[in-house]
C-alpha positions as CSV (number, residue, x, y, z in Angstrom):
1,M,-49.4,10.3,-1.6
2,L,-47.4,9.0,-4.2
3,S,-50.0,6.6,-5.5
4,L,-52.4,9.5,-5.9
5,Y,-49.7,11.3,-8.3
6,L,-49.2,8.1,-10.4
7,A,-53.3,7.8,-11.0
8,L,-52.9,11.0,-12.7
9,I,-50.0,9.6,-15.0
10,P,-51.5,7.2,-17.9
11,E,-48.1,6.0,-19.4
12,P,-46.1,3.2,-17.1
13,S,-43.0,4.5,-18.2
14,D,-43.8,8.1,-17.2
15,K,-44.9,6.7,-13.9
16,E,-41.5,5.4,-13.2
17,K,-40.0,8.8,-14.3
18,F,-42.6,10.7,-11.8
19,D,-41.5,8.2,-9.0
20,K,-37.5,9.0,-9.6
21,L,-38.7,12.9,-9.9
22,Y,-40.7,12.5,-6.6
23,N,-37.8,10.7,-4.6
24,S,-35.1,13.0,-6.3
25,Y,-36.8,16.5,-5.6
26,R,-39.1,16.1,-2.6
27,D,-36.6,17.4,0.0
28,K,-35.5,20.2,-2.3
29,M,-39.2,21.1,-3.0
30,Y,-40.0,21.1,1.1
31,A,-36.6,22.9,1.9
32,T,-37.8,25.8,-0.8
33,A,-41.3,25.8,0.5
34,M,-39.9,26.2,4.1
35,S,-37.9,29.2,3.2
36,V,-40.9,30.7,1.9
37,L,-43.7,29.7,4.5
38,H,-41.8,29.0,7.7
39,N,-44.4,26.6,8.5
40,P,-43.8,22.8,8.3
41,S,-47.6,21.7,7.7
42,L,-48.2,24.7,5.2
43,A,-44.8,23.6,3.3
44,E,-45.9,19.9,3.2
45,E,-49.3,21.6,1.4
46,A,-47.1,23.5,-1.0
47,V,-45.3,20.3,-2.0
48,S,-48.2,18.2,-2.2
49,E,-49.7,21.0,-4.6
50,S,-46.5,21.2,-6.6
51,F,-46.4,17.3,-7.1
52,F,-50.3,17.4,-8.3
53,K,-49.5,20.3,-10.7
54,I,-46.5,18.3,-11.8
55,A,-48.4,15.1,-12.5
56,K,-51.0,16.9,-14.2
57,K,-48.5,18.5,-16.6
58,F,-46.0,15.8,-16.5
59,A,-45.7,15.6,-20.2
60,L,-43.8,18.8,-20.0
61,F,-41.0,17.0,-18.4
62,S,-38.8,15.7,-20.7
63,E,-35.8,14.8,-18.4
64,I,-35.8,13.9,-14.7
65,S,-32.3,15.3,-13.7
66,G,-30.6,18.3,-14.9
67,K,-30.6,22.0,-14.1
68,K,-33.6,22.8,-16.3
69,T,-35.9,20.2,-14.3
70,R,-34.6,21.4,-11.0
71,S,-35.0,25.1,-11.9
72,L,-38.6,24.3,-13.2
73,I,-39.4,22.5,-10.0
74,V,-38.0,25.3,-7.9
75,I,-40.1,27.7,-9.6
76,I,-43.4,25.6,-9.4
77,V,-42.9,24.7,-5.7
78,R,-41.8,28.7,-4.8
79,N,-45.1,29.9,-6.7
80,T,-47.3,27.3,-5.1
81,A,-45.7,28.5,-1.5
82,I,-46.4,32.3,-2.5
83,D,-49.8,31.3,-3.3
84,I,-50.3,29.6,-0.1
85,L,-48.8,32.6,1.8
86,R,-51.2,35.0,0.2
87,K,-54.3,33.0,1.2
88,E,-52.9,32.9,4.8
89,R,-52.3,36.7,4.6
90,P,-54.9,38.0,2.3
91,E,-54.6,41.7,3.6
92,K,-50.9,41.7,2.2
93,S,-51.5,40.3,-1.0
94,E,-51.6,42.4,-4.3
95,P,-54.2,41.5,-6.9
96,L,-52.5,40.8,-10.2
97,G,-55.3,42.3,-12.1
98,E,-55.8,42.0,-15.7
99,I,-54.7,43.7,-18.8
100,A,-57.7,44.5,-21.0
101,E,-55.7,44.0,-24.4
102,Y,-52.8,41.9,-23.9
103,S,-50.6,42.4,-27.0
104,D,-47.2,41.1,-27.8
105,S,-46.5,43.7,-30.4
106,V,-45.0,46.3,-28.2
107,A,-41.2,46.4,-28.8
108,F,-39.4,44.5,-26.5
109,P,-35.8,42.9,-26.6
110,D,-35.5,39.8,-28.2
111,V,-35.0,37.6,-25.2
112,R,-35.1,34.4,-26.6
113,A,-32.0,35.3,-28.8
114,V,-30.0,37.0,-26.1
115,L,-30.7,33.9,-23.7
116,E,-29.4,31.6,-26.2
117,G,-26.4,33.5,-26.6
118,G,-25.9,33.4,-23.1
119,T,-25.7,37.2,-22.0
120,A,-24.9,37.2,-18.1
121,E,-26.3,40.7,-18.2
122,L,-29.6,39.5,-19.3
123,L,-29.8,36.5,-16.8
124,E,-29.0,39.0,-14.1
125,A,-31.7,41.6,-15.1
126,I,-34.0,38.6,-15.3
127,D,-33.2,37.5,-11.9
128,S,-33.5,41.0,-10.4
129,L,-37.3,41.2,-11.2
130,D,-39.8,40.1,-8.6
131,S,-40.1,36.2,-8.9
132,I,-43.5,36.0,-10.1
133,Y,-42.3,37.9,-13.1
134,S,-38.9,36.4,-13.4
135,D,-40.4,32.9,-13.4
136,A,-42.8,33.8,-15.9
137,L,-40.1,35.0,-18.2
138,K,-38.1,31.8,-17.5
139,L,-40.8,29.3,-18.2
140,K,-41.8,31.3,-21.4
141,Y,-38.1,31.9,-22.9
142,I,-35.9,29.1,-21.1
143,F,-38.7,26.7,-20.9
144,G,-40.3,27.5,-23.8
145,Y,-43.8,27.1,-22.6
146,G,-47.1,28.7,-23.8
147,S,-49.2,30.7,-21.4
148,A,-51.7,27.8,-21.1
149,D,-48.6,25.6,-19.7
150,I,-47.3,28.3,-17.6
151,G,-51.0,29.0,-16.2
152,G,-51.3,25.4,-15.3
153,L,-47.8,25.1,-13.8
154,L,-48.1,28.2,-11.6
155,G,-51.8,27.5,-10.8
156,I,-52.9,30.9,-12.5
157,S,-55.2,31.3,-15.6
158,E,-54.0,31.4,-18.8
159,K,-54.6,35.0,-19.1
160,G,-53.1,35.6,-15.6
161,A,-49.9,34.0,-17.2
162,A,-50.0,36.0,-20.3
163,T,-50.4,39.3,-18.2
164,R,-47.4,38.2,-15.8
165,I,-45.3,37.9,-19.0
166,Y,-46.4,41.1,-20.6
167,R,-45.5,42.7,-17.6
168,A,-42.3,41.1,-17.0
169,K,-41.3,42.2,-20.4
170,I,-42.1,45.7,-19.6
171,M,-40.2,45.5,-16.5
172,L,-37.1,43.7,-18.4
173,K,-37.1,46.4,-21.2
174,E,-36.9,49.4,-18.4
175,K,-34.1,47.2,-16.4
176,L,-32.0,46.9,-19.6
177,E,-32.4,50.4,-20.5
178,E,-31.2,51.5,-17.0
179,M,-28.2,49.1,-17.6
180,G,-27.3,50.9,-20.9
181,Y,-28.9,49.0,-23.7
182,E,-30.8,50.6,-26.5
183,I,-34.2,48.9,-27.0
184,D,-36.2,49.7,-29.8
């Protein structure tokens, strides 16, 4: 399977990095997928699909080891596993829907500035959101990805990624107001 992923990566130096990533994170990815799916064959499918997504967007990976890379990989495999679970149980899935006019002009907290300041309360508030929303915020503000890259990594459309970010910001604003922060 590794050779299939390597075929998607044009640069020889990136192939070596991907090989290292594959060998370093495969077991962690499988454990993460199993925690969501509770089915070995579906977990293998989630890991395989996740590596395919990673290989297609490998230029986004600047380093192989580190907390950011580990977090990114866990986000990708968890979302892939959730998508597989939804396909297996379609009656329980909720449609994400679309927002007709996506706008970033609504007043939201300056998440990037607060995150860079290391505010534990903000990270706690983000982590308290449903994973599909917290993952979208983390990919946007911690990793700095745009909606197109987020969509590619999570296996959703660019508009779907923008919608998740929009909804996550609204939820985060409400959560921070509940915690006593004044948001303009």
